[in-house]
C-alpha positions in Angstrom: 99.8 93.3 73.6 101.7 90.8 75.7 101.0 88.1 73.0 102.0 90.5 70.3 105.2 91.5 72.0 106.0 87.8 72.6 105.6 87.0 68.9 107.7 89.9 67.8 110.4 89.0 70.4 110.6 85.5 69.1 111.3 86.9 65.6 113.9 89.2 66.9 115.5 86.4 68.9 115.7 84.3 65.7 117.6 87.1 64.0 120.0 87.5 67.0 120.8 83.8 66.9 121.8 84.0 63.3 124.6 86.3 64.4 125.3 84.7 67.8 123.9 81.2 68.1 125.2 81.0 71.7 123.2 84.1 72.9 121.8 83.8 76.4 119.0 86.2 75.6 115.4 84.9 75.9 112.2 85.9 74.1 110.8 87.2 77.4 113.9 89.4 78.0 113.6 90.9 74.4 109.8 91.4 74.9 110.7 93.4 78.0 113.0 95.6 75.9 110.2 96.6 73.5 109.0 100.2 74.1 106.0 102.3 73.2 107.3 105.3 71.1 106.4 108.7 72.5 104.9 109.7 69.1 102.4 107.3 67.4 103.8 108.5 64.1 107.0 106.5 65.0 105.1 103.2 65.1 103.3 101.0 67.7 106.4 99.5 69.2 110.1 100.3 69.1 113.0 98.0 69.7 116.3 99.7 70.9 119.2 97.8 69.3 121.8 99.6 71.4 121.5 97.0 74.1 122.7 94.3 71.7 125.8 96.1 70.5 128.2 94.5 72.9 126.8 91.0 72.4 126.7 91.1 68.6 129.7 93.4 68.2 127.9 95.5 65.6 126.6 99.1 65.6 123.0 99.6 66.6 122.1 100.7 63.0 123.8 97.5 61.6 121.9 95.4 64.1 118.6 97.1 63.3 119.1 96.7 59.5 119.9 93.0 59.9 117.0 92.3 62.3 114.5 94.0 60.0 114.9 91.2 57.5 113.8 88.6 60.1 110.6 90.3 61.2 108.3 89.2 58.4 105.3 88.0 60.3 101.5 88.2 60.1 101.6 90.3 63.3 103.6 93.0 61.7 102.4 95.5 59.2 105.7 97.4 58.6 109.1 97.9 60.1 111.4 100.9 59.7 115.0 101.5 60.8 115.4 104.8 62.6 118.9 105.3 64.0 119.5 102.4 66.3 115.8 101.6 66.6 113.4 99.3 64.9 110.0 101.1 64.6 107.3 98.5 64.3 103.7 98.8 63.2 101.2 96.1 64.0 99.2 94.8 61.1 95.6 96.0 61.0 94.5 92.5 59.8 96.1 90.9 62.9 94.4 93.5 65.2 91.0 92.9 63.7 91.3 89.2 63.0 93.0 88.0 66.1 92.7 90.6 69.0 89.0 91.4 68.8 87.9 87.8 68.3 89.9 86.9 71.4 88.2 89.6 73.4 84.8 88.5 72.3 85.6 84.9 73.1 87.0 85.5 76.6 84.5 88.3 77.5 85.3 90.0 80.7 88.1 87.5 81.4 90.2 89.0 78.6 93.4 90.5 80.1 93.3 88.0 83.1 96.7 86.7 84.1 97.8 83.4 85.6 101.0 84.2 87.4 99.2 84.2 90.7 97.7 80.7 90.4 98.5 78.5 93.4 99.4 81.4 95.6 97.5 83.1 98.4 97.4 86.8 99.2 96.0 88.2 102.4 95.0 91.9 102.4 94.5 94.1 105.4 92.5 97.2 104.5 89.8 99.7 105.4 90.0 99.0 109.1 88.1 101.9 110.7 88.3 102.6 114.4 85.1 101.4 116.1 82.8 104.1 117.5 84.3 106.7 115.1 82.8 107.8 111.8 83.5 106.3 108.5 84.8 109.5 106.8 86.4 110.5 103.6 89.8 109.8 105.1 89.0 106.1 105.1 88.2 106.1 101.4 91.9 105.5 100.4 92.6 102.4 102.3 89.1 101.0 101.5 89.0 101.4 97.7 92.8 100.9 97.1 92.7 97.8 99.2 89.7 96.3 97.5 91.0 97.2 94.1 94.3 95.4 94.9 92.2 92.4 95.9 90.3 92.4 92.6 93.6 92.9 90.7 95.3 89.9 92.4 92.2 87.7 91.9 92.3 88.7 88.2 95.8 87.3 88.1 94.9 84.0 89.6 95.7 84.6 93.3 93.5 83.3 96.1 92.7 86.4 98.1 91.5 86.8 101.7 90.4 90.3 102.8 90.6 91.3 106.4 88.9 94.4 107.9 91.2 94.8 110.9 88.9 96.9 113.0 90.3 99.3 115.5 88.2 97.8 118.3 90.7 98.1 121.2 92.6 100.8 122.9 92.5 103.7 125.3 89.8 105.4 123.2 87.3 103.0 124.6 88.1 104.0 128.1 87.3 107.6 127.1 84.1 106.5 125.4 82.9 104.5 128.4 83.6 107.4 130.7 81.8 109.7 128.4 78.8 107.4 128.2 78.6 107.2 132.0 78.7 111.0 132.2 76.5 112.2 129.3 75.0 109.2 127.5 72.1 106.8 127.8 71.1 103.6 126.1 68.0 105.3 124.6 70.2 108.1 123.2 72.7 105.7 121.5 70.0 103.4 120.1 68.3 106.4 118.6 71.3 108.3 117.3 73.7 105.4 116.5 77.3 106.1 115.7 76.6 109.8 115.4 75.9 109.9 119.1 79.1 107.9 119.9 81.1 110.4 117.9 79.5 113.3 119.8 80.5 111.6 123.1 84.0 110.9 121.8 84.5 114.5 120.7 83.1 115.9 124.0 85.3 113.7 126.2 88.4 114.7 124.3 87.6 118.4 124.5 86.8 118.1 128.2 90.1 116.2 128.9 92.4 118.7 127.0 90.5 121.8 128.1 91.0 125.2 126.5 93.9 126.9 128.3 93.7 130.0 126.0 90.2 130.7 127.3 90.9 129.8 130.9 89.5 126.3 130.8 92.0 123.9 132.4 92.6 120.3 131.3 90.4 117.8 133.2 93.0 115.4 134.6 90.4 113.7 136.8 88.4 112.7 133.7 91.6 111.5 132.0 92.3 109.3 135.0 88.8 108.0 134.9 89.1 107.1 131.3 92.3 105.2 131.9 90.7 103.4 134.8 87.7 102.4 132.6 90.0 101.0 129.9 92.0 99.1 132.6 88.7 97.5 133.8 87.9 96.6 130.1 91.4 95.0 129.8 90.9 93.0 133.0 87.5 91.6 131.9 85.0 93.7 133.7 81.6 92.4 132.4 79.8 95.8 132.4 82.6 97.4 130.3 82.9 94.4 128.0 79.1 94.6 127.4 79.3 98.3 126.5 82.3 97.6 124.3 80.5 94.9 122.4 77.5 97.2 122.0 79.7 100.0 120.6 81.3 97.6 118.1 77.9 96.3 117.0 76.5 99.8 116.4 79.6 100.8 114.5 79.7 97.7 112.2 76.0 98.2 111.3 76.8 101.7 110.1 80.0 100.7 108.2 78.2 97.9 106.4 75.9 100.5 104.8 78.9 102.2 103.2 80.5 98.9 102.2 77.2 97.8 100.5 77.2 101.0 98.4 80.8 100.3 97.3 80.1 96.6 96.6 82.8 95.6 99.1 82.8 92.5 101.3 85.4 91.0 103.7 86.3 87.5 104.7 87.2 88.6 108.3 86.4 91.4 110.7 88.8 90.3 113.3 90.1 93.5 115.0 92.8 94.4 117.4 90.9 92.8 120.4 91.2 89.3 118.9 95.0 89.4 119.3 95.2 90.5 122.9 95.9 86.9 124.1 98.3 86.2 121.4 100.8 89.0 122.2 102.5 87.4 125.3 104.0 84.5 123.3 105.6 87.0 120.8 106.9 89.2 123.7 108.5 86.0 125.2 110.2 85.2 121.9 111.6 88.7 121.8 113.0 88.2 125.4 114.5 84.8 124.6 116.3 86.2 121.6 117.7 89.1 123.6 115.9 91.7 121.4 114.0 93.4 124.2 115.8 96.2 126.0 114.6 98.5 128.8 114.5 102.2 128.0 113.2 104.4 130.8 111.0 101.6 132.0 109.6 100.8 128.6 110.5 97.7 126.6 111.9 98.4 123.1 113.7 96.8 120.2 116.8 98.8 119.3 116.8 99.5 115.6 119.6 102.1 115.4 121.7 99.7 113.4 119.1 100.0 110.7 118.8 103.8 110.9 115.4 103.6 112.6 114.1 104.8 116.0 113.5 102.0 118.5 110.3 100.0 118.1 108.3 100.3 121.3 106.8 96.9 122.4 105.6 97.6 126.0 104.9 100.8 127.8 106.3 101.5 131.2 103.0 100.2 132.8 103.4 96.9 130.8 100.6 97.6 128.3 101.0 96.8 124.7 101.1 99.0 121.6 100.3 98.8 117.9 103.6 97.1 116.9 103.0 94.4 119.5 99.5 93.7 118.2 100.6 93.8 114.5 103.4 91.3 115.1 101.0 88.9 116.9 98.4 89.3 114.1 101.0 88.7 111.4 102.2 85.5 113.1 98.7 84.2 113.6 97.7 85.0 110.0 100.8 83.2 108.7 100.1 80.1 110.8 96.4 79.9 110.0 96.1 81.4 106.5 99.5 80.3 105.1 99.8 83.4 102.9 102.5 83.9 100.2 102.0 87.7 100.5 100.5 89.9 103.2 99.5 93.3 102.1 98.7 96.2 104.5 97.0 99.3 103.0 97.4 102.3 105.2 98.4 106.0 105.0 101.9 107.0 104.2 102.1 108.5 107.7 102.5 104.9 109.0 105.5 104.1 106.8 107.9 104.1 109.7 105.7 102.0 111.9 105.5 99.3 109.3 109.2 99.5 108.5 110.0 99.1 112.2 107.8 96.1 113.0 108.7 94.4 109.7 112.3 94.6 110.8 111.4 93.2 114.2 109.7 90.2 112.6 112.9 89.6 110.6 115.1 89.8 113.7 112.7 87.4 115.5 113.8 84.8 112.9 110.5 84.5 111.0 111.6 83.5 107.4 108.5 85.0 105.8 109.3 88.6 106.8 109.9 89.5 103.2 106.3 88.4 102.4 105.0 91.5 104.3 104.1 94.4 102.1 103.1 97.9 103.2 101.1 99.9 100.5 101.0 103.5 101.6 98.9 106.3 100.1 98.7 110.1 100.5 96.3 112.2 102.5 92.8 113.3 101.4 91.2 116.6 102.2 87.8 118.1 101.2 88.1 121.6 99.6 91.5 122.0 101.2 90.5 121.2 104.8 92.2 118.3 106.7 90.0 116.0 108.8 90.3 115.1 112.5 87.9 112.9 114.4 88.9 114.3 117.8 87.8 117.8 116.9 84.7 116.7 115.0 86.1 118.1 111.7 85.1 115.1 109.6 83.0 114.6 106.4 81.2 111.3 106.7 81.5 109.1 103.6 77.8 108.4 103.7 77.1 112.1 103.5 79.6 112.6 100.7 77.9 109.8 98.8 74.4 111.2 99.4 75.5 114.6 98.2 77.1 113.0 95.0 74.0 111.0 94.3 71.7 114.0 94.8 73.8 116.1 92.4 73.9 113.3 89.8 70.1 113.1 89.9 69.9 116.8 89.1 72.4 116.4 86.2 70.6 113.4 84.8 67.3 115.3 85.0 68.8 118.3 83.3 70.3 116.2 80.5 67.0 114.2 79.9 64.0 115.9 81.5 61.6 113.2 80.2 63.5 110.3 81.7 62.0 108.6 84.7 64.1 109.0 87.8 66.5 106.0 88.3 67.8 105.8 91.8 70.0 102.8 91.1 71.8 104.5 88.2 72.1 107.8 90.2 73.7 105.9 93.1 76.0 103.9 90.8 77.2 107.1 89.1 77.4 109.2 92.3 79.3 106.7 94.3 81.4 105.8 91.2 82.3 109.4 90.8 83.8 109.6 94.3 85.7 106.3 93.8 87.0 107.1 90.4 88.1 110.6 91.4 90.2 109.1 94.1 91.6 106.2 92.2 92.5 108.3 89.1 95.3 109.8 91.2 98.5 108.1 91.8 98.5 106.3 95.1 101.0 108.5 96.9 99.5 111.8 95.8 97.8 114.0 98.4 94.3 114.6 97.1 92.0 117.6 97.6 88.6 116.3 96.8 86.4 118.8 94.8 82.9 117.5 94.2 82.2 119.6 91.0 85.3 118.2 89.4 84.4 114.6 90.3 80.9 114.9 88.9 81.8 116.4 85.5 80.3 114.3 82.7 82.7 115.8 80.2 86.0 115.5 82.0 88.3 112.5 82.9 85.8 111.4 85.5 83.8 108.4 86.7 80.5 109.8 85.2 82.3 110.2 81.8 83.5 106.6 81.7 80.3 105.2 83.0 78.4 107.2 80.4 80.8 105.8 77.8 80.0 102.2 79.0 76.3 103.0 78.8 76.7 104.4 75.3 78.4 101.1 74.2 75.5 99.1 75.8 73.0 101.3 73.9 74.6 100.6 70.6 74.6 96.9 71.3 71.0 96.9 72.4 69.9 98.5 69.2 72.2 96.3 67.1 70.7 93.0 68.4 72.8 89.8 68.4 76.6 90.2 67.9 77.8 87.8 65.2 81.1 86.0 65.4 83.9 86.9 63.2 86.8 89.3 62.7 86.9 93.1 62.6 87.8 94.7 59.3 89.9 97.7 60.2 89.1 100.5 57.8 89.9 103.7 59.8 92.6 105.0 62.0 90.1 105.3 64.9 89.4 101.6 64.8 93.1 100.6 64.7 93.9 103.0 67.6 91.1 101.7 69.7 92.0 98.0 69.2 95.7 98.8 70.0 94.5 100.4 73.3 92.3 97.4 74.1 95.1 94.9 73.7 97.3 96.6 76.3 94.8 95.7 79.0 96.8 92.6 80.3 100.0 94.7 80.5 98.2 97.3 82.6 96.9 94.7 84.9 100.3 93.2 85.4 101.9 96.6 86.0 99.1 97.6 88.5 99.8 94.5 90.5 103.6 94.9 90.4 103.4 98.6 91.6 100.3 98.2 93.8 98.8 101.1 91.7 95.1 101.0 90.8 95.5 104.3 89.0 97.0 102.4 86.1 93.6 100.8 85.5 91.7 104.1 85.8 94.0 105.7 83.2 93.6 102.7 81.0 89.8 103.1 81.3 90.1 106.7 80.3 92.2 105.8 77.3 89.6 103.2 76.2 86.8 105.6 76.7 88.5 108.4 74.7 89.3 105.9 71.9 85.7 104.6 71.8 84.2 108.0 71.8 86.4 109.1 68.9 85.4 105.9 67.0 81.7 106.5 67.9 81.7 110.1 66.6 83.8 109.6 63.5 82.7 106.1 62.3 79.1 105.2 61.5 78.3 102.0 63.4 74.6 101.1 63.0 74.1 103.3 60.0 77.2 102.1 58.0 76.2 101.6 54.4 78.0 98.3 54.1 76.5 95.5 56.2 79.8 93.8 56.7 81.3 97.1 58.0 78.3 97.5 60.3 78.7 94.0 61.8 82.5 94.6 62.2 82.0 97.8 64.1 79.3 96.2 66.3 81.8 93.5 67.2 84.4 96.2 68.1 81.8 97.9 70.3 81.1 94.6 72.1 84.8 94.2 72.6 85.0 97.7 74.2 82.0 96.8 76.5 83.7 93.6 77.6 87.0 95.3 78.5 85.5 98.4 80.1 83.2 96.1 82.2 86.1 94.0 83.3 88.2 97.0 84.2 85.3 98.6 86.1 85.3 95.5 88.4 88.9 96.0 89.2 88.4 99.5 90.7 85.0 99.1 92.5 83.1 100.9 89.7 79.6 99.7 88.9 78.6 98.9 85.3 75.7 101.1 84.2 73.8 100.2 81.1 71.8 103.4 81.2 72.9 106.8 82.5 
């Protein structure tokens, strides 16, 4: 559709220049004015002439009437003047003769953009806390982050993905203390991260106590935990060895989930990597007079910018998240030379990022405006919020296992004679969870309901994966796909091609708004259009062989676009469901 809009815009611009040869308007600006009518009966595109009234000194209706005469083009089927609008229909011959052959020629690269070529994007996402479970609450940052990576790569950017592990902090003091009291090497080696979580939950419960039931807070244990972390910070070999072991155990578990999602990272450098890089940034803050003492703590006053102070050092001199994030950003800029640095975290951290982004600006780093925070809403399961400290979590691996098991049952019910296919069940089960999440706008709070996610008949992952498999089945039975145009003979064919040609626009918009849900909605539109075409138009049994070949080509075009779009949202392509 971008190409179509550009062609139409060039024709409109030619008409505008007839009236005003000195116009400063460009074809790109006019293309941006073209709209999609709310009712398809009004046409495929609409051009509002109101915006040209001042420049051309004519009424919108006069402008529309005059411009209509200049729109004769093979791209356009018909043009109608409606008030101050030009309602434009794209020619079916162009759709079938140009759009579909282009899709078949480019394959899954159709819709790819080039505006990112020569630029580098670094993305910080997923980033679970070591020795804590990988639960459904991590799903957002993981799949949104990876989808944004795929989208940017599709636009030509060089991308570098960082899993910024939460591998440092006072929680390790608690965990080491808990291990000394209740753990053993044998227990951890046997139980893995689950036993680490048990220890973490137990130590937190012990420290806070239960005053309502007469159990006081364990201040001695809290002091012990702080002491253990201090030993870790000062290089105690025993504690460092335990810490490395906890990290290793956690990463091994996380990798299983990443493998199921098809996600890899370029770096796993966590918070600990930047511990020796913070003093230099703290010194710069001092030199620039930005650090102020507040009740013994060191802060950057941001009241001028309507924000609370950014805490850099605690009263005991220890660092905090902003300190580490600033040091990490500086290091990444110096070593990776990014044009954009994207952080994908929950909306609860919006203030945190706004604060330290402003501090980076005040420090005089000219690249502060290359830092982007991409927030997202919370996720709950059946209405229940999650919390690691209390043990109220749903592990992502368990959620995936449940989804896969349910999919196996559904597949068996639909086709009792089919041999069990573990790979297909995993692809659909995991895909259902991912698609359910990404089908919602990024900032929406999500209540995950498994039965809704696994519905094969709704706007779900299984539905679109089944649609892809249906297209694959048609093509398998059809044999080789011949080259040539598509002859559009039905409204279903025309509507489907019009949906397909909007792919590039959706990609561009998804990148601009950091919104993967644009792609999931596009996928749903393609799936709905293809299924209407499949049910209403005979493909392999068409009486006319030319019509048959034409519809097979259209099916191949659908397969290419769906397959490409699946890649952008971490959805696996399934040729059989």
